[in-house]
ROLUMVO-629308 format. One line per field, with one value per residue (C-alpha): residue number from 1; residue in one letter; y, x, z. Coordinates in steps of 0.25 Angstrom, whole numbers, plus 5000, padded with zeros to 4 digits. Last residue first. Example, Ala and Ser with C-alpha at 12.3 -4.5 7.8 and 13.67 -1.06 7.14 Angstrom:
REM ROLUMVO-629308
num <- c(2; 1)
residu <- c(s; a)
north <- c(4996; 4982)
east <- c(5055; 5049)
up <- c(5029; 5031)
END
This chain:
REM ROLUMVO-629308
num <- c(358; 357; 356; 355; 354; 353; 352; 351; 350; 349; 348; 347; 346; 345; 344; 343; 342; 341; 340; 339; 338; 337; 336; 335; 334; 333; 332; 331; 330; 329; 328; 327; 326; 325; 324; 323; 322; 321; 320; 319; 318; 317; 316; 315; 314; 313; 312; 311; 310; 309; 308; 307; 306; 305; 304; 303; 302; 301; 300; 299; 298; 297; 296; 295; 294; 293; 292; 291; 290; 289; 288; 287; 286; 285; 284; 283; 282; 281; 280; 279; 278; 277; 276; 275; 274; 273; 272; 271; 270; 269; 268; 267; 266; 265; 264; 263; 262; 261; 260; 259; 258; 257; 256; 255; 254; 253; 252; 251; 250; 249; 248; 247; 246; 245; 244; 243; 242; 241; 240; 239; 238; 237; 236; 235; 234; 233; 232; 231; 230; 229; 228; 227; 226; 225; 224; 223; 222; 221; 220; 219; 218; 217; 216; 215; 214; 213; 212; 211; 210; 209; 208; 207; 206; 205; 204; 203; 202; 201; 200; 199; 198; 197; 196; 195; 194; 193; 192; 191; 190; 189; 188; 187; 186; 185; 184; 183; 182; 181; 180; 179; 178; 177; 176; 175; 174; 173; 172; 171; 170; 169; 168; 167; 166; 165; 164; 163; 162; 161; 160; 159; 158; 157; 156; 155; 154; 153; 152; 151; 150; 149; 148; 147; 146; 145; 144; 143; 142; 141; 140; 139; 138; 137; 136; 135; 134; 133; 132; 131; 130; 129; 128; 127; 126; 125; 124; 123; 122; 121; 120; 119; 118; 117; 116; 115; 114; 113; 112; 111; 110; 109; 108; 107; 106; 105; 104; 103; 102; 101; 100; 99; 98; 97; 96; 95; 94; 93; 92; 91; 90; 89; 88; 87; 86; 85; 84; 83; 82; 81; 80; 79; 78; 77; 76; 75; 74; 73; 72; 71; 70; 69; 68; 67; 66; 65; 64; 63; 62; 61; 60; 59; 58; 57; 56; 55; 54; 53; 52; 51; 50; 49; 48; 47; 46; 45; 44; 43; 42; 41; 40; 39; 38; 37; 36; 35; 34; 33; 32; 31; 30; 29; 28; 27; 26; 25; 24; 23; 22; 21; 20; 19; 18; 17; 16; 15; 14; 13; 12; 11; 10; 9; 8; 7; 6; 5; 4; 3; 2; 1)
residu <- c(w; r; g; i; l; f; q; g; f; g; i; n; g; g; f; e; s; i; s; q; l; g; q; p; p; t; g; e; f; f; y; v; s; g; a; p; v; y; r; r; a; p; k; h; r; k; k; a; m; d; f; g; g; l; v; v; p; k; g; v; a; a; g; r; f; v; v; p; s; g; l; l; a; s; w; d; g; p; q; w; g; k; a; f; f; t; p; t; l; f; v; v; k; f; g; m; d; g; m; c; p; e; p; q; l; t; p; l; d; v; m; e; y; r; a; g; h; g; e; g; g; f; a; m; v; g; r; q; p; w; g; t; l; g; d; v; e; v; y; l; g; v; d; d; c; p; r; v; k; r; a; e; y; l; l; g; e; r; t; g; r; t; r; d; d; r; g; i; g; f; r; s; e; y; v; f; l; c; s; e; g; v; t; c; e; k; s; v; g; g; e; q; l; y; t; r; l; d; a; e; r; l; w; k; r; g; e; g; g; g; r; a; a; a; a; a; g; e; s; g; i; l; g; v; g; d; p; l; n; t; a; g; v; t; r; r; s; p; q; m; a; r; i; s; s; e; e; v; l; a; d; a; p; l; p; f; f; r; e; i; i; r; k; g; g; r; h; g; t; a; k; a; v; i; p; g; r; f; r; l; h; n; p; a; d; s; g; p; a; g; i; e; r; d; i; r; d; r; g; a; l; y; d; a; l; s; a; g; r; v; a; l; h; h; s; r; m; a; g; q; v; v; t; p; l; p; p; f; v; s; r; a; q; h; d; g; g; l; d; f; p; r; g; d; r; f; l; w; v; d; v; p; e; v; f; l; k; m)
north <- c(5000; 4986; 4971; 4961; 4946; 4940; 4925; 4927; 4915; 4904; 4892; 4892; 4908; 4903; 4912; 4925; 4928; 4935; 4923; 4917; 4926; 4925; 4939; 4950; 4965; 4975; 4987; 4996; 4987; 4989; 4977; 4972; 4963; 4957; 4944; 4945; 4948; 4936; 4935; 4922; 4914; 4901; 4889; 4881; 4867; 4853; 4850; 4844; 4852; 4865; 4876; 4890; 4905; 4913; 4927; 4935; 4950; 4963; 4967; 4974; 4987; 4988; 4999; 5003; 4992; 4991; 4982; 4974; 4959; 4946; 4948; 4943; 4950; 4963; 4963; 4962; 4963; 4957; 4964; 4962; 4956; 4955; 4940; 4942; 4933; 4934; 4931; 4928; 4935; 4947; 4958; 4964; 4977; 4984; 4996; 5010; 5012; 4998; 4983; 4968; 4955; 4946; 4938; 4922; 4917; 4904; 4904; 4894; 4881; 4873; 4860; 4857; 4859; 4854; 4860; 4853; 4860; 4851; 4861; 4870; 4872; 4863; 4847; 4844; 4841; 4836; 4839; 4841; 4828; 4832; 4826; 4837; 4845; 4854; 4868; 4871; 4883; 4887; 4894; 4895; 4894; 4901; 4893; 4897; 4906; 4902; 4898; 4902; 4899; 4908; 4896; 4901; 4895; 4893; 4888; 4892; 4881; 4866; 4861; 4844; 4830; 4829; 4827; 4834; 4847; 4853; 4869; 4874; 4879; 4890; 4892; 4906; 4906; 4917; 4921; 4917; 4923; 4933; 4938; 4941; 4952; 4954; 4965; 4966; 4979; 4988; 4988; 4985; 4993; 4995; 4989; 4978; 4972; 4977; 4969; 4958; 4958; 4959; 4947; 4939; 4942; 4952; 4952; 4962; 4957; 4957; 4961; 4969; 4979; 4973; 4974; 4976; 4985; 4992; 4992; 4999; 5010; 5013; 5016; 5009; 5011; 5019; 5020; 5012; 5021; 5022; 5011; 5014; 5019; 5029; 5045; 5054; 5051; 5050; 5049; 5038; 5031; 5015; 5013; 5006; 4999; 5002; 4996; 5003; 5009; 5017; 5016; 5002; 5003; 4990; 4991; 4977; 4969; 4965; 4948; 4938; 4932; 4917; 4915; 4900; 4893; 4879; 4868; 4859; 4868; 4880; 4881; 4893; 4903; 4896; 4907; 4908; 4912; 4911; 4901; 4903; 4898; 4885; 4881; 4866; 4865; 4871; 4863; 4868; 4871; 4859; 4854; 4842; 4840; 4845; 4844; 4835; 4830; 4826; 4816; 4806; 4803; 4794; 4810; 4806; 4819; 4813; 4798; 4802; 4812; 4799; 4802; 4800; 4809; 4820; 4816; 4824; 4833; 4838; 4841; 4852; 4856; 4860; 4866; 4874; 4880; 4881; 4888; 4896; 4905; 4904; 4912; 4915; 4916; 4909; 4913; 4903; 4908; 4906; 4910; 4904; 4894; 4883; 4889; 4898; 4907; 4917; 4913; 4912; 4899; 4894; 4887; 4882; 4882; 4870; 4861; 4873; 4876; 4874; 4881; 4872; 4875; 4864)
east <- c(5087; 5086; 5084; 5091; 5083; 5088; 5090; 5097; 5094; 5089; 5098; 5110; 5111; 5110; 5120; 5127; 5117; 5114; 5107; 5109; 5121; 5123; 5126; 5126; 5122; 5133; 5133; 5125; 5117; 5103; 5098; 5083; 5077; 5066; 5070; 5075; 5091; 5093; 5097; 5104; 5100; 5111; 5105; 5102; 5105; 5099; 5111; 5098; 5087; 5095; 5086; 5084; 5091; 5084; 5084; 5077; 5080; 5069; 5070; 5082; 5082; 5094; 5104; 5115; 5126; 5138; 5141; 5153; 5148; 5147; 5134; 5140; 5155; 5150; 5138; 5150; 5147; 5131; 5121; 5108; 5116; 5133; 5130; 5119; 5108; 5098; 5083; 5077; 5073; 5081; 5082; 5095; 5098; 5104; 5110; 5107; 5097; 5096; 5103; 5100; 5106; 5095; 5091; 5088; 5075; 5075; 5062; 5050; 5047; 5041; 5045; 5036; 5033; 5022; 5026; 5025; 5026; 5036; 5035; 5042; 5045; 5044; 5040; 5041; 5031; 5031; 5031; 5041; 5050; 5063; 5075; 5085; 5091; 5102; 5094; 5081; 5074; 5061; 5047; 5038; 5024; 5011; 4998; 4992; 4995; 5007; 5004; 5015; 5016; 5017; 5018; 5012; 5015; 5009; 5020; 5015; 5009; 5012; 5003; 5000; 5008; 5012; 5027; 5026; 5019; 5017; 5018; 5007; 5003; 4999; 4998; 5000; 4998; 5005; 5001; 5008; 5008; 4994; 4998; 5011; 5004; 5009; 5014; 5012; 4999; 5010; 5017; 5031; 5045; 5059; 5058; 5068; 5066; 5051; 5049; 5057; 5048; 5035; 5038; 5042; 5031; 5029; 5029; 5023; 5025; 5012; 4998; 4996; 5006; 5015; 5028; 5038; 5031; 5026; 5041; 5044; 5034; 5041; 5054; 5066; 5082; 5093; 5105; 5120; 5129; 5139; 5136; 5121; 5121; 5113; 5113; 5100; 5096; 5105; 5102; 5105; 5092; 5094; 5081; 5068; 5056; 5045; 5031; 5020; 5004; 5008; 5020; 5028; 5042; 5049; 5064; 5062; 5056; 5044; 5044; 5044; 5035; 5038; 5028; 5027; 5016; 5016; 5021; 5012; 5017; 5012; 5003; 4998; 5003; 5010; 5016; 5029; 5038; 5054; 5061; 5070; 5082; 5088; 5102; 5109; 5122; 5129; 5123; 5112; 5116; 5118; 5108; 5109; 5119; 5117; 5105; 5112; 5125; 5115; 5109; 5121; 5111; 5117; 5121; 5113; 5102; 5101; 5100; 5089; 5081; 5082; 5082; 5071; 5079; 5065; 5064; 5078; 5077; 5065; 5077; 5084; 5071; 5066; 5080; 5082; 5067; 5071; 5084; 5077; 5068; 5054; 5046; 5038; 5044; 5037; 5035; 5035; 5028; 5029; 5043; 5053; 5044; 5049; 5056; 5054; 5066; 5064; 5071; 5058; 5051; 5044; 5033; 5023; 5008; 5001; 5007; 5015; 5019; 5034; 5037; 5052; 5060; 5071)
up <- c(4905; 4898; 4903; 4906; 4911; 4923; 4929; 4943; 4949; 4942; 4945; 4939; 4943; 4957; 4965; 4959; 4950; 4937; 4926; 4913; 4909; 4893; 4894; 4903; 4899; 4897; 4905; 4911; 4923; 4930; 4940; 4939; 4951; 4945; 4954; 4967; 4972; 4981; 4995; 4998; 5011; 5013; 5013; 5027; 5028; 5027; 5016; 5007; 5011; 5008; 5015; 5009; 5009; 4999; 5001; 4992; 4989; 4988; 4973; 4965; 4955; 4952; 4947; 4937; 4938; 4928; 4918; 4913; 4908; 4915; 4923; 4937; 4933; 4929; 4942; 4952; 4964; 4962; 4968; 4977; 4988; 4985; 4984; 4972; 4970; 4958; 4961; 4944; 4934; 4937; 4928; 4922; 4917; 4905; 4902; 4902; 4887; 4887; 4884; 4883; 4885; 4885; 4898; 4895; 4900; 4893; 4883; 4888; 4884; 4895; 4903; 4913; 4929; 4939; 4953; 4968; 4982; 4991; 5002; 4994; 4981; 4969; 4969; 4956; 4943; 4929; 4915; 4904; 4910; 4916; 4910; 4912; 4921; 4918; 4914; 4921; 4917; 4928; 4924; 4937; 4937; 4933; 4927; 4938; 4949; 4955; 4971; 4981; 4996; 5009; 5018; 5033; 5046; 5060; 5068; 5083; 5089; 5084; 5075; 5080; 5076; 5090; 5086; 5070; 5077; 5066; 5060; 5055; 5039; 5034; 5016; 5012; 4997; 4987; 4972; 4958; 4944; 4943; 4958; 4953; 4944; 4931; 4924; 4908; 4912; 4918; 4903; 4902; 4905; 4901; 4887; 4885; 4901; 4903; 4891; 4895; 4905; 4900; 4891; 4905; 4909; 4921; 4936; 4946; 4962; 4970; 4966; 4978; 4972; 4962; 4973; 4961; 4955; 4966; 4970; 4958; 4958; 4971; 4964; 4961; 4955; 4962; 4952; 4952; 4946; 4958; 4970; 4978; 4992; 4990; 4989; 4982; 4968; 4959; 4943; 4934; 4943; 4938; 4928; 4932; 4921; 4917; 4920; 4914; 4916; 4928; 4933; 4938; 4937; 4935; 4941; 4949; 4938; 4937; 4941; 4930; 4922; 4913; 4903; 4901; 4887; 4892; 4882; 4872; 4861; 4867; 4880; 4888; 4897; 4909; 4919; 4925; 4936; 4932; 4940; 4935; 4927; 4932; 4927; 4932; 4923; 4938; 4949; 4956; 4972; 4981; 4991; 4985; 4973; 4961; 4951; 4940; 4946; 4957; 4949; 4955; 4965; 4979; 4983; 4997; 4991; 4978; 4983; 4991; 4982; 4972; 4958; 4948; 4937; 4937; 4951; 4955; 4945; 4954; 4964; 4955; 4950; 4965; 4969; 4955; 4958; 4972; 4970; 4959; 4969; 4969; 4960; 4971; 4984; 4995; 5012; 5021; 5033; 5049; 5050; 5060; 5070; 5061; 5051; 5037; 5035; 5024; 5011; 5001; 5001; 4987; 4990; 4979; 4978; 4970; 4958; 4954; 4940; 4937; 4920; 4916; 4907; 4907)
END
């Protein structure tokens, strides 16, 4: 299935910061949400599609767990999720909506006066560093400004412009889309309640920062292994049980296309990815399935994800993920046939990537 999911109202997708009573006063949203959120919503909604009882499922009395996995477990191997990707409906064709995908500006982008060009790892030593031999420095104030986007939030590229950037090493500055053209954050305030007196509790004012996608903006998600869904429907999506509309769409599957430049190839992550050793794995060649030499990286601030396991009533271990938009440079043979590059959660959407030249 290829789904376009739109909000009924605002959405709340919590980040990894604690939000306990009397602890922090602000719950912050991230957008797009992490793949764990989306796969959980899709697996839960499949219960409604099948007409299954949630109580029977949690008690292990319903064999629908063969389709979506046991309560509190990871998604079973026969399920495959891709995304979520920020997307916008731009029209209709053949009874289906035309969907355009958007991606964050890669971390190696340098914003110039009228264009955006891709930087490369340095080939000469610029002072002493603790980088391994053969790994070059990359980064500049221009690149940081590109990611921030000034007062408009982070900059984004349409899929066609991103592919041009990866193949040709740059695009016009006019190709970028400001974050505020896709979504905005809204703050909602609340107060702590005393259930015994039905009054307020002193000092427990809190703020929830929620996300409101602009008109016709939502999320694109691919799901393999779940069947029987109607063409259109509604579902619970995100925190506080906020709703969403979904419909099936016709869009090419995101596939990395192997390509080489004069120096080698680079991997641009479209969704966050996880490496056990932090910002890179222990052995790139083993992970990519081909012999490569790592030459450098432009990596954003890590995304921290934990959460709470409702089925087992316990906190999940927190992990630090490499954020979407991060870029890794290699010499060698580009990976072929890989759908994701991640040491955790590749089947639920982590580590989606495209390949570019450098």
